[in-house]
C-alpha positions in Angstrom: -10.4 -59.7 15.2 -14.3 -59.1 16.2 -15.0 -61.5 19.5 -18.5 -63.2 19.1 -20.7 -64.9 21.5 -21.6 -67.8 19.9 -20.0 -70.2 16.7 -23.4 -69.3 14.7 -22.7 -65.4 15.1 -19.2 -65.9 13.9 -20.0 -68.2 10.9 -22.8 -65.6 9.5 -20.2 -63.1 9.4 -18.4 -62.8 5.8 -15.7 -60.3 7.0 -14.6 -63.1 9.9 -14.8 -65.9 7.4 -12.4 -63.9 5.0 -9.9 -63.3 7.8 -10.0 -67.0 8.5 -9.5 -68.0 5.1 -6.7 -65.2 4.7 -5.0 -66.7 7.9 -5.2 -70.2 6.3 -4.7 -70.2 2.6 -2.5 -67.0 2.6 -0.5 -66.8 5.8 -0.1 -70.6 5.8 -1.0 -71.1 9.5 -2.3 -74.2 10.8 -6.0 -74.8 11.9 -4.7 -75.4 15.2 -2.9 -72.0 15.2 -5.8 -70.2 14.0 -8.2 -71.7 16.6 -5.7 -70.5 19.3 -5.7 -67.0 17.8 -9.8 -66.7 17.4 -10.5 -68.7 20.5 -12.5 -71.4 18.9 -11.9 -74.9 18.4 -9.9 -76.5 15.4 -13.3 -77.9 14.4 -14.9 -74.7 14.3 -12.1 -73.3 12.1 -12.5 -76.4 9.5 -16.5 -75.6 9.6 -15.6 -71.8 9.0 -13.1 -72.8 5.8 -16.0 -74.7 4.5 -18.2 -71.9 5.1 -16.1 -69.4 3.2 -15.9 -72.0 0.3 -19.9 -72.3 0.1 -20.3 -68.5 0.2 -17.8 -67.9 -2.7 -15.2 -66.0 -0.2 -13.0 -69.2 -1.1 -12.8 -70.1 -4.8 -10.7 -73.2 -5.6 -10.2 -73.7 -9.1 -7.4 -75.0 -11.5 -6.4 -72.7 -14.2 -4.1 -74.4 -16.9 -0.7 -73.2 -16.8 -2.4 -69.7 -15.2 -1.9 -68.1 -12.2 1.5 -66.4 -11.8 2.9 -66.8 -15.4 0.4 -66.6 -17.8 -1.6 -64.0 -16.0 1.3 -61.8 -15.7 1.8 -62.1 -19.5 -1.5 -61.7 -20.3 -1.8 -58.5 -18.3 1.3 -57.4 -19.8 0.0 -58.0 -23.5 -3.7 -56.4 -22.4 -1.7 -53.2 -21.2 -0.2 -52.8 -24.3 -3.2 -54.2 -26.9 -5.6 -51.9 -25.1 -3.3 -48.9 -24.3 -3.6 -48.9 -20.7 -1.5 -47.9 -17.7 -2.1 -50.9 -15.9 -4.3 -54.0 -16.0 -5.0 -56.1 -13.1 -6.3 -59.8 -14.1 -8.1 -62.5 -12.0 -9.0 -66.1 -13.2 -12.1 -66.2 -15.0 -14.3 -69.2 -16.4 -13.9 -70.7 -19.8 -17.0 -69.1 -22.3 -17.7 -72.9 -23.2 -18.8 -73.2 -19.4 -21.4 -70.6 -19.7 -23.9 -69.1 -21.9 -23.7 -65.3 -23.0 -26.0 -64.1 -20.7 -24.5 -65.5 -17.7 -22.9 -63.3 -14.9 -20.5 -65.3 -13.0 -21.0 -64.0 -9.5 -17.6 -66.0 -8.2 -15.4 -64.3 -10.6 -17.1 -60.9 -10.0 -16.3 -61.4 -6.5 -12.4 -62.2 -7.2 -12.5 -59.0 -9.7 -13.8 -57.0 -6.7 -11.4 -58.2 -4.2 -8.7 -57.2 -6.6 -9.9 -53.9 -7.1 -10.2 -53.8 -3.3 -6.7 -54.5 -3.0 -5.3 -52.4 -5.9 -7.3 -49.3 -4.2 -5.6 -50.0 -1.1 -2.1 -49.8 -2.6 -2.7 -46.5 -4.3 -5.2 -44.7 -1.7 -2.0 -43.7 0.5 -0.8 -41.4 -2.4 -4.5 -40.2 -3.2 -5.9 -36.6 -2.0 -9.6 -37.2 -3.7 -11.3 -40.4 -4.6 -14.6 -40.2 -6.5 -16.6 -43.6 -7.1 -19.6 -44.7 -9.2 -22.3 -46.9 -7.3 -23.4 -50.3 -8.3 -24.3 -53.6 -6.7 -22.6 -55.9 -8.8 -19.4 -54.3 -8.9 -18.8 -51.3 -6.2 -20.7 -52.8 -3.5 -18.8 -55.8 -3.8 -15.5 -53.9 -3.5 -16.4 -52.2 -0.5 -17.3 -55.7 0.9 -13.7 -56.8 0.4 -11.9 -53.6 1.6 -9.0 -54.5 4.0 -7.3 -51.1 4.7 -3.8 -51.3 5.3 -3.6 -48.1 7.4 -6.1 -45.3 8.2 -6.1 -42.3 5.7 -7.6 -39.3 7.5 -6.4 -36.8 4.8 -8.1 -38.9 1.8 -11.5 -37.1 0.8 -13.9 -39.5 -0.8 -16.8 -38.6 -2.9 -19.9 -39.9 -5.4 -19.8 -39.3 -9.0 -23.4 -39.0 -9.0 -26.0 -37.7 -6.8 -29.1 -39.4 -5.6 -31.5 -41.2 -8.1 -33.9 -42.1 -5.3 -35.7 -40.7 -2.4 -34.3 -43.5 -0.4 -30.5 -45.5 -0.6 -29.7 -48.9 -1.6 -26.7 -50.9 -1.0 -25.6 -49.8 -4.7 -26.0 -46.3 -4.0 -23.0 -44.3 -5.0 -23.2 -41.9 -2.2 -23.6 -44.9 0.5 -20.4 -46.6 -1.6 -18.4 -43.5 -1.3 -19.5 -43.0 2.7 -18.7 -46.8 3.4 -15.3 -46.4 1.9 -14.3 -43.2 3.5 -15.4 -44.8 6.9 -13.2 -48.0 6.3 -10.2 -45.8 6.0 -11.2 -43.1 8.5 -11.2 -40.6 5.7 -13.6 -37.6 5.1 -16.9 -38.3 3.2 -18.7 -35.5 1.3 -22.6 -36.2 0.4 -23.1 -35.3 -3.4 -26.7 -34.1 -2.3 -28.1 -33.3 -5.8 -31.0 -35.1 -7.7 -29.0 -37.1 -10.3 -31.4 -36.9 -12.8 -33.2 -33.4 -14.0 -36.1 -33.0 -16.6 -35.1 -31.2 -19.8 -35.8 -27.8 -19.5 -34.7 -25.6 -22.8 -34.3 -22.5 -20.5 -32.0 -24.2 -18.2 -29.3 -25.8 -20.3 -26.5 -28.1 -18.6 -24.2 -25.4 -18.0 -27.0 -23.2 -16.4 -27.8 -26.0 -14.0 -24.1 -26.4 -13.2 -23.9 -22.9 -12.6 -26.8 -23.1 -10.2 -25.5 -25.7 -8.4 -22.0 -24.5 -8.2 -23.8 -21.1 -6.4 -25.0 -23.3 -3.2 -22.2 -24.2 -0.8 -24.1 -27.4 -0.1 -23.8 -28.7 -3.7 -20.7 -26.5 -4.8 -18.2 -28.9 -2.8 -19.1 -32.2 -4.2 -19.1 -30.7 -7.9 -15.7 -29.5 -7.5 -14.3 -32.3 -5.4 -15.5 -34.9 -8.2 -14.0 -33.0 -11.0 -10.7 -32.4 -9.1 -10.1 -36.0 -8.2 -6.8 -37.9 -8.8 -8.4 -41.2 -8.4 -11.4 -42.4 -10.2 -13.5 -46.0 -9.7 -16.3 -47.2 -11.2 -18.3 -50.0 -12.6 -20.3 -50.4 -15.6 -23.9 -51.5 -16.5 -24.6 -53.4 -19.6 -27.7 -52.6 -21.8 -29.6 -55.5 -20.7 -29.7 -54.1 -17.0 -31.5 -50.8 -18.1 -35.2 -52.5 -17.5 -34.5 -52.3 -13.8 -34.2 -48.3 -13.9 -37.6 -48.3 -15.7 -39.2 -50.7 -13.1 -38.0 -48.5 -10.2 -39.3 -45.3 -11.5 -35.7 -43.8 -12.3 -36.1 -43.3 -15.8 -39.4 -43.3 -18.1 -39.7 -46.0 -20.9 -39.9 -43.1 -23.4 -36.3 -41.8 -22.1 -34.9 -45.5 -22.6 -36.4 -46.1 -25.8 -35.0 -42.8 -27.0 -31.3 -44.2 -26.3 -32.1 -47.7 -27.4 -32.2 -46.3 -30.8 -28.8 -45.2 -30.9 -27.8 -49.2 -29.8 -26.1 -48.4 -26.5 -23.3 -50.6 -25.4 -22.5 -49.4 -22.0 -24.1 -47.5 -19.3 -21.8 -45.7 -16.4 -24.1 -43.5 -14.1 -26.7 -43.1 -16.5 -24.2 -42.0 -19.3 -24.4 -43.9 -22.3 -22.1 -44.7 -25.3 -22.7 -46.9 -28.2 -20.0 -49.6 -29.5 -17.7 -46.8 -31.1 -17.5 -44.7 -27.8 -19.9 -42.2 -28.9 -21.5 -40.6 -25.9 -25.4 -41.1 -26.8 -26.7 -38.4 -23.9 -24.7 -35.9 -26.2 -26.2 -37.1 -29.4 -29.8 -36.8 -28.3 -31.3 -33.5 -29.2 -33.1 -32.5 -27.1 -31.9 -35.0 -24.5 -34.8 -36.6 -22.4 -33.0 -35.4 -19.2 -29.9 -33.9 -17.8 -27.5 -35.4 -15.4 -26.0 -33.4 -12.6 -23.3 -35.5 -11.4 -19.7 -35.7 -12.7 -20.0 -36.0 -16.3 -18.4 -39.1 -17.4 -17.1 -38.0 -20.8 -14.8 -35.8 -18.8 -13.0 -38.8 -17.3 -11.0 -38.9 -20.9 -9.7 -35.2 -20.0 -8.9 -35.9 -16.5 -6.8 -38.9 -17.5 -4.8 -36.4 -19.8 -4.5 -34.1 -16.9 -2.8 -37.2 -14.9 -5.9 -39.0 -13.1 -6.3 -42.6 -12.4 -9.5 -44.1 -13.8 -10.1 -47.6 -12.8 -12.8 -49.6 -14.4 -13.6 -52.7 -12.8 -15.8 -55.2 -15.2 -16.3 -58.5 -16.1 -17.0 -62.0 -15.2 -19.6 -62.5 -18.1 -19.3 -62.4 -22.0 -21.9 -59.5 -22.0 -19.5 -57.3 -20.2 -17.0 -57.8 -23.1 -18.6 -55.2 -25.8 -19.7 -52.9 -22.6 -15.8 -52.6 -21.7 -14.7 -52.2 -25.2 -17.1 -49.2 -25.6 -15.9 -47.7 -22.7 -12.2 -47.9 -23.7 -12.9 -46.5 -27.4 -14.4 -43.6 -25.4 -11.4 -43.0 -23.5 -12.7 -43.4 -20.2 -10.4 -45.5 -18.3 -6.6 -46.2 -18.1 -6.8 -49.2 -15.7 -9.1 -52.1 -15.9 -9.5 -54.7 -13.2 -11.2 -57.7 -14.9 -10.8 -61.5 -15.5 -8.5 -63.2 -17.9 -11.2 -64.6 -20.1 -12.6 -61.0 -20.6 -9.4 -59.5 -21.2 -8.5 -62.5 -24.0 -11.8 -61.5 -25.9 -10.8 -57.8 -25.5 -7.6 -58.5 -27.2 -9.2 -60.8 -29.9 -11.8 -58.1 -30.5 -9.2 -55.2 -30.7 
């Protein structure tokens, strides 16, 4: 437990608030006992628990007949109905409470926390972990990491190179770096521009071979293609305007994709509602992607890899998840129970 010079500093630290919440709600310790262990007053512990609720670290809700029995049965039904190896569910919110455009940040935090816990359980048997970026899901996963033990033999790599000259919290390389640092693992920078202009004289295979010829880029390429665990978030089509505004993609490029009615975007690999990769349908494509080819996830799963999709927390994610599943991009899903129910109804 970190030490703080003032109560204000302690109350500003989300990780500290999460520890307090775990001690009270999960470990069943009294506020007096927690106060002794953290060297603060009982009144401070009460204030910290309230602050954890205010920030969404602790979410109190009643789900009729849910939690243990219902969620377990729904997860089993989702595994069978969606043809997945595993489904991890958290409690969602009834669709009648939100509109079709609402993203439920409290539910997303619960999904991310469940994904972080799941990752912690499987990482000891993992040699290479490859991750996507994303502020909505993967950055939240990082913030909920609670490593069970150091994993110095683990290697963590991004599934995509850099999209800008500066990093952001959702940058895939930074997500990979932070996970590696949390576990005392090795990290490899995927130091390649994620998007390259279309060049008829340099088809994707030739571009890959060029990058494989350079030691600095060969290692992340091969690691990402040999990972035995992949974890990634998804983007819904309505989020694509941001990449245009940030100058990552041009409006013309996005319009070319829009003509095929995209349903989901994963690292700028875009799929329609039937799971067809639009990048591969466009001829010529407006750009080439140099990172791990997302359609290859289907092959990696067949070879025994675990591909964990972390998504949900709003009605707009249902068609996105469905499209990714139709494309065969995941064999493990971490989501909320409302999303899982809607996926089964649609299926």
